[in-house]
C-alpha positions, 0 to 999 in steps of 0.5 A, spaced: 476 493 463 472 498 466 468 501 460 462 495 461 459 492 467 455 493 470 455 494 480 456 486 480 463 486 475 466 493 477 466 489 485 469 483 482 474 485 479 476 490 485 476 482 490 480 479 484 486 486 485 485 484 493 486 478 493 492 480 489 494 484 494 494 481 498 498 475 497 503 480 495 503 483 501 503 477 505 511 474 500 514 481 501 512 481 509 516 473 509 521 476 505 528 474 507 529 477 514 536 479 512 533 485 508 529 486 514 535 488 518 538 492 513 531 497 513 531 497 520 539 498 521 536 504 516 531 507 522 527 509 517 524 516 520 517 515 516 513 511 513 508 514 507 502 509 503 497 509 498 491 507 501 489 503 495 495 498 498 497 498 505 502 493 506 508 498 505 505 501 513 506 492 514 512 493 512 514 499 516 510 496 522 515 489 522 521 495 520 519 499 526 518 505 523 514 510 529 511 515 523 506 512 518 502 516 514 496 514 509 497 518 503 491 521 497 492 526 492 485 528 489 485 533 484 481 536 477 484 540 472 484 547 476 487 544 483 490 537 486 490 536 493 495 532 497 491 529 503 
């Protein structure tokens, strides 16, 4: 999938994944309100999300988590960086 093609092919593939993530996030945010009430009762202190999928941050907002963190990991052979 990613080994051949031009920039347009890569862009198009990214758009397809974006559309799937948006649809999945909408479904998660419209899930059973009792589930979100249970999450609110847990009183989470922090939510962490990967920069490719920010839906967890939307869920954190919905359940009232005040501290959120977008996370990225960069690494090479010698080092790993968690941002």
